[in-house]
DRENDO-1510 file (C-alpha; in Angstrom, 1 decimal, always signed):
<recs>
REC; n; res; u; v; w
REC; 1; MET; -3.6; -6.8; -20.5 .
REC; 2; TRP; -5.4; -4.7; -17.9 .
REC; 3; GLN; -5.1; -1.0; -18.6 .
REC; 4; ALA; -6.4; +2.1; -16.9 .
REC; 5; THR; -7.0; +5.0; -19.3 .
REC; 6; VAL; -5.9; +8.4; -18.1 .
REC; 7; CYS; -7.5; +11.3; -19.9 .
REC; 8; SER; -6.2; +14.8; -19.4 .
REC; 9; LEU; -7.7; +16.9; -22.1 .
REC; 10; ARG; -5.4; +19.5; -23.6 .
REC; 11; ARG; -6.3; +22.4; -25.9 .
REC; 12; ALA; -3.3; +21.6; -28.2 .
REC; 13; SER; -4.9; +18.4; -29.6 .
REC; 14; SER; -8.4; +17.0; -29.5 .
REC; 15; ARG; -6.9; +13.4; -29.3 .
REC; 16; GLY; -3.6; +14.1; -27.5 .
REC; 17; TRP; -5.2; +13.8; -24.1 .
REC; 18; GLN; -5.1; +10.0; -23.9 .
REC; 19; ARG; -2.3; +7.9; -22.6 .
REC; 20; ARG; -2.4; +4.5; -21.0 .
REC; 21; LEU; -1.0; +3.1; -17.8 .
REC; 22; PRO; +0.0; -0.5; -18.3 .
REC; 23; TRP; -1.0; -3.1; -15.7 .
REC; 24; PRO; +0.5; -6.6; -15.5 .
REC; 25; GLY; -1.5; -9.1; -17.5 .
REC; 26; PRO; -1.5; -12.8; -16.9 .
REC; 27; ALA; +1.3; -13.8; -14.6 .
REC; 28; PRO; +4.5; -15.3; -16.1 .
REC; 29; ALA; +5.7; -18.7; -15.1 .
REC; 30; ALA; +6.4; -18.5; -11.4 .
REC; 31; PRO; +9.8; -19.5; -10.0 .
REC; 32; ARG; +10.2; -22.3; -7.5 .
REC; 33; CYS; +7.9; -21.5; -4.5 .
REC; 34; ARG; +10.0; -20.4; -1.5 .
REC; 35; CYS; +9.0; -18.4; +1.5 .
REC; 36; PRO; +11.0; -15.2; +1.9 .
REC; 37; THR; +13.0; -14.2; +4.9 .
REC; 38; TRP; +10.4; -12.5; +7.2 .
REC; 39; THR; +11.3; -9.5; +9.3 .
REC; 40; SER; +8.0; -9.4; +11.1 .
REC; 41; GLY; +4.9; -11.6; +11.1 .
REC; 42; THR; +2.8; -14.0; +13.1 .
REC; 43; LEU; +3.1; -17.8; +13.1 .
REC; 44; ALA; -0.1; -19.8; +13.3 .
REC; 45; ARG; +0.6; -23.4; +14.0 .
REC; 46; GLY; -1.1; -26.4; +12.5 .
REC; 47; LEU; -3.2; -28.8; +14.4 .
REC; 48; SER; -0.1; -30.7; +15.7 .
REC; 49; SER; +3.2; -29.2; +17.0 .
REC; 50; MET; +5.0; -30.4; +13.9 .
REC; 51; GLY; +2.3; -29.6; +11.4 .
REC; 52; PRO; +2.1; -26.9; +8.7 .
REC; 53; SER; +1.9; -23.2; +9.9 .
REC; 54; ILE; +0.6; -20.0; +8.3 .
REC; 55; ARG; +2.9; -16.9; +8.3 .
REC; 56; LEU; +1.4; -13.5; +8.0 .
REC; 57; SER; +2.9; -10.0; +7.6 .
REC; 58; PRO; +1.9; -7.6; +9.1 .
REC; 59; ALA; +1.5; -9.7; +12.2 .
REC; 60; ALA; -1.9; -10.0; +13.8 .
REC; 61; ARG; -3.4; -6.7; +12.5 .
REC; 62; SER; -3.4; -4.6; +9.4 .
REC; 63; LEU; -5.4; -1.8; +7.9 .
REC; 64; PHE; -8.2; -2.9; +5.6 .
REC; 65; ASP; -6.7; -1.1; +2.5 .
REC; 66; GLU; -3.2; -2.5; +3.1 .
REC; 67; PRO; -1.7; -5.6; +1.5 .
REC; 68; LEU; -1.3; -8.8; +3.7 .
REC; 69; ALA; +1.5; -11.2; +2.9 .
REC; 70; ILE; +0.6; -14.9; +3.3 .
REC; 71; ALA; +2.8; -17.9; +3.4 .
REC; 72; VAL; +2.6; -21.5; +4.6 .
REC; 73; GLN; +5.5; -23.5; +6.0 .
REC; 74; GLY; +5.9; -27.2; +7.0 .
REC; 75; LEU; +4.1; -28.8; +4.1 .
REC; 76; SER; +5.3; -31.9; +2.3 .
REC; 77; PRO; +7.3; -31.4; -0.9 .
REC; 78; ARG; +4.9; -30.4; -3.7 .
REC; 79; GLN; +1.9; -31.1; -1.5 .
REC; 80; GLN; -1.4; -30.0; -2.9 .
REC; 81; VAL; -3.5; -27.7; -0.6 .
REC; 82; THR; -6.4; -25.4; -0.7 .
REC; 83; LEU; -6.2; -22.0; +1.1 .
REC; 84; ARG; -9.5; -20.5; +2.2 .
REC; 85; THR; -10.3; -17.1; +3.7 .
REC; 86; SER; -13.5; -16.3; +5.6 .
REC; 87; LEU; -15.0; -13.0; +7.0 .
REC; 88; ARG; -18.3; -12.2; +8.5 .
REC; 89; ASP; -19.6; -8.7; +8.2 .
REC; 90; GLU; -21.5; -6.8; +10.9 .
REC; 91; THR; -24.8; -8.5; +10.0 .
REC; 92; GLY; -23.2; -11.9; +10.3 .
REC; 93; GLU; -23.2; -12.6; +6.6 .
REC; 94; LEU; -20.3; -14.8; +5.5 .
REC; 95; PHE; -17.8; -13.9; +2.7 .
REC; 96; GLN; -15.4; -16.5; +1.5 .
REC; 97; ALA; -12.6; -17.1; -1.1 .
REC; 98; SER; -10.5; -20.1; -1.8 .
REC; 99; ALA; -7.6; -21.0; -4.1 .
REC; 100; ARG; -5.7; -24.2; -5.0 .
REC; 101; TYR; -1.9; -24.3; -4.6 .
REC; 102; GLN; +1.0; -26.7; -4.7 .
REC; 103; ALA; +3.9; -26.3; -2.3 .
REC; 104; GLY; +7.5; -26.1; -3.5 .
REC; 105; ASP; +10.1; -28.9; -3.3 .
REC; 106; ASP; +11.0; -27.6; +0.2 .
REC; 107; GLY; +7.3; -27.8; +1.4 .
REC; 108; GLU; +7.0; -24.0; +1.5 .
REC; 109; LEU; +4.3; -21.9; -0.1 .
REC; 110; ASP; +4.6; -18.1; -0.6 .
REC; 111; LEU; +1.6; -16.5; -2.3 .
REC; 112; ALA; +3.8; -13.7; -3.6 .
REC; 113; ARG; +5.8; -16.3; -5.6 .
REC; 114; CYS; +3.5; -19.2; -6.2 .
REC; 115; PRO; +0.6; -19.0; -8.7 .
REC; 116; ALA; -2.9; -20.3; -7.7 .
REC; 117; LEU; -3.9; -23.3; -9.8 .
REC; 118; PRO; -7.3; -23.4; -11.7 .
REC; 119; GLY; -10.4; -24.4; -9.8 .
REC; 120; GLY; -10.6; -21.9; -7.0 .
REC; 121; SER; -11.9; -18.3; -6.8 .
REC; 122; PHE; -9.0; -17.2; -9.0 .
REC; 123; SER; -5.9; -18.5; -10.6 .
REC; 124; GLY; -2.4; -17.2; -11.4 .
REC; 125; LEU; +0.0; -15.2; -9.4 .
REC; 126; GLU; -2.2; -13.1; -7.2 .
REC; 127; PRO; -0.7; -12.4; -3.7 .
REC; 128; MET; -3.8; -10.6; -2.5 .
REC; 129; GLY; -6.3; -12.8; -4.3 .
REC; 130; LEU; -7.6; -14.4; -1.1 .
REC; 131; LEU; -8.7; -10.9; +0.0 .
REC; 132; TRP; -10.0; -9.3; -3.2 .
REC; 133; ALA; -11.8; -12.5; -4.3 .
REC; 134; LEU; -14.0; -12.6; -1.1 .
REC; 135; GLN; -17.6; -13.1; -2.2 .
REC; 136; PRO; -20.8; -13.3; -0.2 .
REC; 137; GLN; -22.4; -16.6; +0.4 .
REC; 138; LYS; -25.8; -14.9; +0.3 .
REC; 139; PRO; -26.3; -13.7; -3.3 .
REC; 140; PHE; -26.3; -9.9; -4.0 .
REC; 141; TRP; -25.0; -8.9; -0.6 .
REC; 142; TYR; -22.9; -5.8; +0.0 .
REC; 143; MET; -20.2; -5.8; +2.6 .
REC; 144; MET; -21.2; -3.0; +5.0 .
REC; 145; LYS; -18.9; -1.4; +7.6 .
REC; 146; ARG; -20.8; +0.9; +9.9 .
REC; 147; ASP; -18.7; +0.6; +13.1 .
REC; 148; VAL; -15.2; +1.5; +12.0 .
REC; 149; GLN; -13.9; +1.3; +15.6 .
REC; 150; SER; -14.0; -2.5; +15.4 .
REC; 151; PRO; -12.0; -4.5; +12.9 .
REC; 152; PHE; -13.2; -7.3; +10.6 .
REC; 153; LEU; -11.8; -10.7; +11.7 .
REC; 154; LEU; -10.3; -12.6; +8.8 .
REC; 155; GLN; -10.0; -16.4; +9.1 .
REC; 156; LEU; -7.4; -18.2; +7.1 .
REC; 157; GLU; -7.3; -22.0; +6.7 .
REC; 158; VAL; -5.0; -24.5; +5.0 .
REC; 159; LEU; -6.9; -27.6; +3.8 .
REC; 160; GLU; -5.5; -30.8; +2.4 .
REC; 161; GLY; -5.9; -31.5; -1.3 .
REC; 162; HIS; -8.0; -30.0; -4.1 .
REC; 163; GLY; -11.2; -31.9; -3.5 .
REC; 164; GLU; -14.7; -30.5; -3.3 .
REC; 165; PRO; -15.1; -30.0; -0.5 .
REC; 166; PRO; -11.5; -29.9; +0.6 .
REC; 167; GLU; -10.2; -32.5; +2.9 .
REC; 168; ARG; -8.9; -32.2; +6.5 .
REC; 169; LEU; -7.8; -28.9; +8.1 .
REC; 170; LEU; -4.0; -28.6; +8.3 .
REC; 171; ALA; -3.5; -25.1; +9.8 .
REC; 172; GLN; -5.5; -22.0; +10.6 .
REC; 173; ALA; -5.0; -18.4; +11.6 .
REC; 174; GLN; -6.9; -15.2; +12.4 .
REC; 175; HIS; -6.0; -11.7; +11.4 .
REC; 176; GLU; -7.7; -8.3; +12.2 .
REC; 177; ARG; -8.4; -6.0; +9.3 .
REC; 178; ALA; -8.8; -2.6; +10.9 .
REC; 179; PHE; -10.2; +0.8; +9.7 .
REC; 180; LEU; -8.4; +3.1; +12.2 .
REC; 181; ARG; -4.7; +3.4; +12.7 .
REC; 182; ASP; -3.5; +3.9; +16.3 .
REC; 183; GLY; -4.0; +7.6; +17.3 .
REC; 184; VAL; -6.6; +8.4; +14.6 .
REC; 185; ARG; -9.5; +10.2; +16.4 .
REC; 186; ARG; -13.2; +9.7; +15.6 .
REC; 187; VAL; -15.3; +12.8; +16.5 .
REC; 188; PRO; -19.1; +12.8; +16.1 .
REC; 189; VAL; -20.3; +16.1; +14.7 .
REC; 190; ARG; -23.6; +17.7; +15.6 .
REC; 191; GLU; -23.1; +21.3; +14.6 .
REC; 192; GLY; -26.2; +23.2; +13.6 .
REC; 193; ARG; -27.9; +21.0; +11.0 .
REC; 194; ILE; -24.7; +19.0; +10.2 .
REC; 195; ARG; -24.8; +15.3; +11.1 .
REC; 196; ALA; -21.4; +13.7; +10.4 .
REC; 197; THR; -18.3; +12.1; +11.8 .
REC; 198; LEU; -14.8; +13.8; +11.6 .
REC; 199; PHE; -11.7; +11.7; +11.5 .
REC; 200; LEU; -8.5; +13.4; +12.5 .
REC; 201; PRO; -5.0; +11.9; +12.0 .
REC; 202; PRO; -2.7; +11.6; +15.0 .
REC; 203; GLY; -1.0; +14.7; +16.3 .
REC; 204; GLU; -1.9; +18.4; +16.8 .
REC; 205; ASP; -0.8; +19.6; +13.3 .
REC; 206; THR; -3.2; +20.9; +10.7 .
REC; 207; PHE; -4.2; +18.5; +7.9 .
REC; 208; PRO; -5.7; +18.8; +4.4 .
REC; 209; GLY; -9.5; +18.6; +4.8 .
REC; 210; ILE; -11.8; +16.4; +2.8 .
REC; 211; ILE; -15.6; +15.9; +2.9 .
REC; 212; ASP; -16.7; +12.4; +2.0 .
REC; 213; ILE; -20.2; +12.2; +0.5 .
REC; 214; HIS; -21.8; +8.8; -0.2 .
REC; 215; GLY; -24.5; +7.9; -2.7 .
REC; 216; LEU; -28.1; +7.1; -2.4 .
REC; 217; GLY; -29.1; +4.7; +0.4 .
REC; 218; GLY; -29.2; +7.0; +3.3 .
REC; 219; GLY; -27.4; +6.9; +6.6 .
REC; 220; LEU; -23.8; +7.6; +7.5 .
REC; 221; PHE; -21.0; +5.7; +5.8 .
REC; 222; GLU; -17.6; +6.0; +7.6 .
REC; 223; HIS; -15.4; +3.3; +6.0 .
REC; 224; ARG; -13.8; +5.6; +3.3 .
REC; 225; ALA; -13.3; +8.6; +5.6 .
REC; 226; SER; -11.7; +6.5; +8.3 .
REC; 227; LEU; -9.2; +5.0; +5.9 .
REC; 228; LEU; -8.4; +8.4; +4.4 .
REC; 229; ALA; -7.6; +9.7; +7.9 .
REC; 230; ASN; -5.0; +7.0; +8.2 .
REC; 231; HIS; -3.2; +8.6; +5.3 .
REC; 232; GLY; -3.0; +12.1; +6.8 .
REC; 233; PHE; -6.4; +13.7; +5.8 .
REC; 234; ALA; -8.9; +15.3; +8.2 .
REC; 235; THR; -11.9; +13.7; +6.7 .
REC; 236; LEU; -15.6; +14.4; +7.4 .
REC; 237; ALA; -18.0; +11.6; +6.6 .
REC; 238; LEU; -21.2; +13.5; +5.9 .
REC; 239; ALA; -24.8; +12.2; +6.1 .
REC; 240; TYR; -27.5; +14.0; +4.3 .
REC; 241; TYR; -30.7; +12.0; +4.8 .
REC; 242; GLN; -32.1; +9.0; +6.6 .
REC; 243; TYR; -29.9; +9.6; +9.6 .
REC; 244; GLU; -31.0; +10.8; +13.1 .
REC; 245; ASP; -33.1; +13.9; +12.6 .
REC; 246; LEU; -32.2; +14.4; +9.0 .
REC; 247; PRO; -35.1; +13.9; +6.4 .
REC; 248; GLN; -36.0; +10.3; +6.1 .
REC; 249; LYS; -36.6; +10.6; +2.4 .
REC; 250; LEU; -34.6; +12.5; -0.2 .
REC; 251; THR; -37.0; +14.6; -2.1 .
REC; 252; GLU; -34.8; +17.6; -2.8 .
REC; 253; ILE; -31.1; +18.7; -2.3 .
REC; 254; HIS; -30.3; +22.0; -0.8 .
REC; 255; LEU; -26.7; +23.0; -1.1 .
REC; 256; GLU; -26.9; +25.3; +1.9 .
REC; 257; TYR; -26.7; +22.1; +4.1 .
REC; 258; PHE; -23.4; +21.1; +2.4 .
REC; 259; GLU; -22.2; +24.7; +2.6 .
REC; 260; GLU; -22.5; +24.4; +6.4 .
REC; 261; ALA; -20.2; +21.4; +6.3 .
REC; 262; VAL; -17.6; +23.3; +4.2 .
REC; 263; ASN; -17.7; +26.2; +6.7 .
REC; 264; TYR; -17.4; +23.8; +9.6 .
REC; 265; MET; -14.3; +22.2; +8.2 .
REC; 266; LEU; -12.6; +25.5; +7.4 .
REC; 267; GLN; -13.3; +26.8; +10.9 .
REC; 268; HIS; -11.8; +23.7; +12.5 .
REC; 269; PRO; -8.4; +24.5; +14.0 .
REC; 270; GLN; -6.8; +21.3; +12.6 .
REC; 271; VAL; -8.0; +21.7; +9.0 .
REC; 272; LYS; -5.5; +23.3; +6.7 .
REC; 273; GLY; -7.1; +25.9; +4.5 .
REC; 274; PRO; -7.8; +27.9; +2.5 .
REC; 275; GLY; -10.1; +25.3; +0.8 .
REC; 276; VAL; -11.3; +21.8; +1.2 .
REC; 277; GLY; -11.5; +18.7; -1.0 .
REC; 278; LEU; -14.6; +16.7; -1.8 .
REC; 279; LEU; -14.8; +13.0; -2.4 .
REC; 280; GLY; -18.2; +11.9; -3.7 .
REC; 281; TYR; -19.5; +8.5; -4.8 .
REC; 282; SER; -22.5; +8.2; -7.2 .
REC; 283; LYS; -25.1; +10.7; -6.0 .
REC; 284; GLY; -22.4; +12.1; -3.7 .
REC; 285; GLY; -20.3; +12.8; -6.8 .
REC; 286; GLU; -23.1; +14.7; -8.4 .
REC; 287; VAL; -23.5; +16.8; -5.2 .
REC; 288; SER; -19.8; +17.4; -5.0 .
REC; 289; LEU; -19.7; +18.7; -8.6 .
REC; 290; ALA; -22.6; +21.0; -7.8 .
REC; 291; MET; -20.9; +22.2; -4.7 .
REC; 292; ALA; -17.8; +23.1; -6.7 .
REC; 293; SER; -19.9; +24.9; -9.2 .
REC; 294; PHE; -21.8; +27.1; -6.7 .
REC; 295; LEU; -19.9; +27.3; -3.5 .
REC; 296; LYS; -16.6; +29.0; -2.5 .
REC; 297; ASN; -13.5; +27.4; -1.0 .
REC; 298; ILE; -13.8; +24.1; -2.9 .
REC; 299; THR; -10.2; +23.3; -4.0 .
REC; 300; ALA; -10.4; +19.8; -5.4 .
REC; 301; VAL; -13.1; +17.3; -6.2 .
REC; 302; ALA; -12.8; +13.5; -6.9 .
REC; 303; SER; -16.0; +12.1; -8.3 .
REC; 304; LEU; -16.5; +8.3; -8.3 .
REC; 305; ASN; -19.0; +7.4; -11.0 .
REC; 306; GLY; -20.9; +10.6; -10.3 .
REC; 307; PRO; -23.5; +12.0; -12.7 .
REC; 308; VAL; -22.7; +15.4; -14.3 .
REC; 309; ALA; -26.4; +16.2; -14.4 .
REC; 310; VAL; -28.9; +16.3; -11.6 .
REC; 311; THR; -30.7; +13.0; -11.2 .
REC; 312; SER; -33.6; +11.7; -9.1 .
REC; 313; THR; -34.0; +14.8; -6.9 .
REC; 314; PRO; -34.0; +18.5; -7.9 .
REC; 315; LEU; -31.1; +20.6; -6.6 .
REC; 316; TYR; -31.5; +24.1; -5.0 .
REC; 317; TYR; -29.1; +26.8; -4.0 .
REC; 318; LYS; -30.5; +30.2; -3.0 .
REC; 319; ASP; -32.5; +31.4; -6.0 .
REC; 320; LYS; -31.2; +28.7; -8.3 .
REC; 321; THR; -32.9; +25.5; -9.2 .
REC; 322; ILE; -31.6; +22.6; -11.4 .
REC; 323; PRO; -34.4; +20.1; -12.4 .
REC; 324; ILE; -33.8; +16.4; -12.6 .
REC; 325; LEU; -32.8; +14.6; -15.8 .
REC; 326; THR; -35.6; +12.8; -17.5 .
REC; 327; ASN; -35.5; +9.0; -17.2 .
REC; 328; TYR; -37.4; +6.5; -19.3 .
REC; 329; GLU; -38.3; +3.4; -17.4 .
REC; 330; LYS; -39.5; +1.8; -20.7 .
REC; 331; HIS; -35.8; +1.4; -21.6 .
REC; 332; ILE; -35.2; -1.0; -18.7 .
REC; 333; LYS; -34.1; -4.5; -19.8 .
REC; 334; VAL; -34.9; -7.6; -17.7 .
REC; 335; ILE; -32.2; -10.2; -17.7 .
REC; 336; GLY; -32.0; -13.6; -16.0 .
REC; 337; SER; -33.7; -14.1; -12.6 .
REC; 338; ASN; -35.6; -10.8; -12.9 .
REC; 339; ILE; -32.5; -8.7; -12.6 .
REC; 340; LEU; -32.9; -5.2; -14.3 .
REC; 341; ASP; -30.4; -3.6; -16.6 .
REC; 342; CYS; -31.0; +0.2; -16.3 .
REC; 343; SER; -28.0; +1.4; -18.4 .
REC; 344; ASP; -30.2; +3.3; -20.8 .
REC; 345; ILE; -32.9; +4.8; -18.7 .
REC; 346; LEU; -31.5; +8.3; -18.3 .
REC; 347; ILE; -31.8; +10.7; -21.2 .
REC; 348; ASP; -28.5; +11.9; -22.7 .
REC; 349; PRO; -28.1; +15.4; -21.2 .
REC; 350; PHE; -25.6; +16.4; -24.0 .
REC; 351; GLN; -28.1; +15.5; -26.8 .
REC; 352; ALA; -31.3; +16.9; -25.4 .
REC; 353; PRO; -32.0; +20.4; -26.8 .
REC; 354; GLY; -32.7; +23.0; -24.0 .
REC; 355; ASN; -31.8; +20.5; -21.3 .
REC; 356; GLN; -31.5; +22.3; -17.9 .
REC; 357; SER; -30.3; +19.4; -15.8 .
REC; 358; LEU; -26.6; +19.7; -16.5 .
REC; 359; ILE; -24.5; +21.0; -13.6 .
REC; 360; PRO; -22.7; +24.2; -14.6 .
REC; 361; ILE; -19.3; +22.6; -14.0 .
REC; 362; GLU; -17.7; +25.3; -16.1 .
REC; 363; LYS; -18.2; +27.6; -13.1 .
REC; 364; ALA; -16.0; +25.4; -10.9 .
REC; 365; GLU; -12.5; +26.7; -10.0 .
REC; 366; ALA; -11.6; +23.5; -8.3 .
REC; 367; GLN; -9.4; +20.8; -9.8 .
REC; 368; LEU; -11.6; +17.9; -10.9 .
REC; 369; LEU; -10.8; +14.2; -11.0 .
REC; 370; PHE; -13.3; +11.9; -12.6 .
REC; 371; ILE; -12.9; +8.2; -11.7 .
REC; 372; VAL; -15.2; +6.1; -13.9 .
REC; 373; GLY; -15.9; +2.5; -14.5 .
REC; 374; GLN; -16.2; +1.4; -18.1 .
REC; 375; ASP; -18.8; -1.2; -17.1 .
REC; 376; ASP; -21.0; +1.1; -15.0 .
REC; 377; HIS; -24.6; +0.0; -15.6 .
REC; 378; VAL; -26.2; +2.8; -13.5 .
REC; 379; VAL; -24.7; +5.9; -15.0 .
REC; 380; LYS; -22.8; +6.2; -18.3 .
REC; 381; SER; -19.9; +7.5; -16.2 .
REC; 382; GLU; -17.1; +7.4; -18.8 .
REC; 383; TYR; -19.3; +9.0; -21.5 .
REC; 384; TYR; -20.5; +11.7; -19.1 .
REC; 385; ALA; -17.0; +12.6; -17.8 .
REC; 386; THR; -15.5; +12.7; -21.3 .
REC; 387; GLU; -18.3; +14.9; -22.7 .
REC; 388; VAL; -18.2; +17.4; -19.9 .
REC; 389; CYS; -14.4; +17.6; -20.1 .
REC; 390; LYS; -14.8; +18.4; -23.8 .
REC; 391; LEU; -17.1; +21.2; -22.9 .
REC; 392; LEU; -14.5; +22.5; -20.3 .
REC; 393; GLN; -11.7; +22.1; -22.9 .
REC; 394; ALA; -13.7; +24.2; -25.4 .
REC; 395; GLN; -13.9; +27.0; -22.8 .
REC; 396; GLY; -10.1; +26.9; -22.3 .
REC; 397; LYS; -10.1; +25.1; -19.0 .
REC; 398; GLU; -7.5; +22.5; -18.0 .
REC; 399; ASN; -8.6; +21.8; -14.4 .
REC; 400; PHE; -9.6; +18.2; -15.0 .
REC; 401; GLN; -8.5; +14.6; -15.6 .
REC; 402; ILE; -10.2; +11.3; -16.0 .
REC; 403; LEU; -9.2; +7.9; -14.7 .
REC; 404; SER; -11.2; +5.2; -16.6 .
REC; 405; TYR; -11.1; +1.6; -15.6 .
REC; 406; PRO; -12.1; -1.4; -17.7 .
REC; 407; GLY; -14.2; -4.2; -16.0 .
REC; 408; THR; -15.3; -1.8; -13.3 .
REC; 409; GLY; -18.9; -1.1; -12.5 .
REC; 410; HIS; -20.8; +1.5; -10.6 .
REC; 411; CYS; -19.6; +0.6; -7.1 .
REC; 412; ILE; -16.0; +1.7; -6.5 .
REC; 413; ASP; -14.7; +1.2; -2.9 .
REC; 414; PRO; -11.2; +1.3; -1.4 .
REC; 415; PRO; -9.0; -1.7; -2.0 .
REC; 416; PHE; -10.1; -5.2; -1.0 .
REC; 417; PHE; -13.8; -4.5; -0.5 .
REC; 418; PRO; -15.6; -7.3; -2.4 .
REC; 419; LEU; -17.0; -6.8; -5.9 .
REC; 420; TYR; -20.7; -5.8; -5.8 .
REC; 421; PRO; -21.9; -6.4; -9.4 .
REC; 422; VAL; -25.6; -6.8; -8.8 .
REC; 423; GLY; -27.5; -5.0; -6.1 .
REC; 424; ASN; -30.2; -2.5; -5.2 .
REC; 425; HIS; -30.6; +0.1; -7.9 .
REC; 426; PRO; -30.2; +3.6; -6.3 .
REC; 427; LEU; -33.1; +5.1; -8.2 .
REC; 428; LEU; -35.5; +2.2; -8.7 .
REC; 429; HIS; -34.8; +0.3; -5.4 .
REC; 430; LYS; -35.0; -3.0; -7.3 .
REC; 431; ARG; -32.3; -5.6; -7.9 .
REC; 432; ALA; -30.2; -4.5; -10.9 .
REC; 433; VAL; -26.9; -4.9; -12.6 .
REC; 434; LEU; -24.3; -2.5; -11.2 .
REC; 435; GLY; -21.5; -3.9; -13.3 .
REC; 436; GLY; -17.9; -5.0; -12.8 .
REC; 437; GLU; -15.7; -8.1; -13.2 .
REC; 438; LEU; -13.8; -9.5; -10.2 .
REC; 439; ARG; -10.1; -9.4; -11.2 .
REC; 440; ALA; -10.4; -6.1; -13.2 .
REC; 441; TYR; -12.2; -4.4; -10.4 .
REC; 442; SER; -9.6; -5.5; -7.8 .
REC; 443; LYS; -6.9; -3.9; -10.0 .
REC; 444; ALA; -8.9; -0.7; -10.4 .
REC; 445; GLN; -9.3; -0.4; -6.6 .
REC; 446; VAL; -5.6; -0.8; -5.9 .
REC; 447; HIS; -4.7; +1.7; -8.6 .
REC; 448; ALA; -7.4; +4.3; -7.9 .
REC; 449; TRP; -7.0; +4.6; -4.2 .
REC; 450; PRO; -3.4; +6.0; -4.1 .
REC; 451; GLN; -4.3; +8.2; -7.1 .
REC; 452; ILE; -7.1; +9.8; -5.1 .
REC; 453; GLN; -4.7; +10.4; -2.2 .
REC; 454; ALA; -2.0; +11.9; -4.4 .
REC; 455; PHE; -4.6; +14.2; -6.1 .
REC; 456; PHE; -5.7; +15.6; -2.8 .
REC; 457; GLN; -2.2; +15.8; -1.4 .
REC; 458; LYS; -1.1; +17.8; -4.4 .
REC; 459; TYR; -3.9; +20.3; -4.5 .
REC; 460; LEU; -4.9; +20.7; -0.9 .
REC; 461; ASN; -1.3; +21.3; +0.2 .
REC; 462; ASP; -0.5; +23.6; -2.7 .
REC; 463; LYS; +0.1; +27.1; -1.2 .
</recs>
């Protein structure tokens, strides 16, 4: 059974902070496959007027982080078919998933009711499997979305039989997976030194404000910020190196730059104060925790597999300096095909006497949410989060919680982004294990994303 562990440390008991959120395990035997009564959708006809057809809901377009209902009508009773999804990213690289099914006695196939049979990208009752199981045809490729103003185009095909390759094409459809809801505004920001993009929900109201900070890799990443704006947050996607006139290499971090971004948000007429939230992934999580420790007006921080000590580049704020955590490259392991496993290269900041690299998170007044993957091979995220929360607990603080996901690696994206288990190591710039397992990661994405939104809604709207 898949389970996410929720840790909310309490002073009353050293072990009483752990409870478990159950997640459905293997699907039970499915009832007879029948398509539901559809209130909205789009019908994509087969290759003849009387042939099978694909039915989708929402119709021709949905947001990337939303579920998509898929059904096929007009098949022969108990006909065996293969369903295949395809998507090309902005570089033209192809992602595909496929699953084998058998229609019901009435020739209908509803993915919400019919389990996939063994032999495809997944098996069992997985209504969204054809989305979360998308994998690159080019090994070790990450699905990038730079231009959030244009949707991804998803292709769906129904193919006869379960052969390899499948036989003739019976039906096909296209569907747009968008990043911006109608009315969401995308505003490039070039204020002082700030290089960013602000996403504002529809309307003239004020909205809770979030700054989204990505990890190492450089550039401006907008996919997470744009999707958050669809859910009612004024979200600033912030670049901090290798973008326009920002430094091309990250040799040091100065929090004054990020402080400018906080002030920009709080001065914006459509950002609800008195504080802002921070959503940081990897290095961005590290920076977000440092911001909460040193800067004012930080109300809530969600860290996605972020270190709790300074790594790779020293951090500065006014007269304060935090040196980097020592790493030992001799601890690198080499596994098949010259792929590195760097799980053990960073020194343990909690066991090193006199270590000065830990971020003084005890100074933070913000609410803290640590989202960690138990299979993270870049940072020992779960261990770091647990240890730092023990330190906070010892000082009488209760402003934190941990969401810990099994089978989840370093990369945690919004729902339905493909698993990225092996890729470019953020520190060594070589191919390395990042971690994660396909089905478990898909469950983690779907669970964590609304938890992040609920966390920010609670604390950024709290008067």
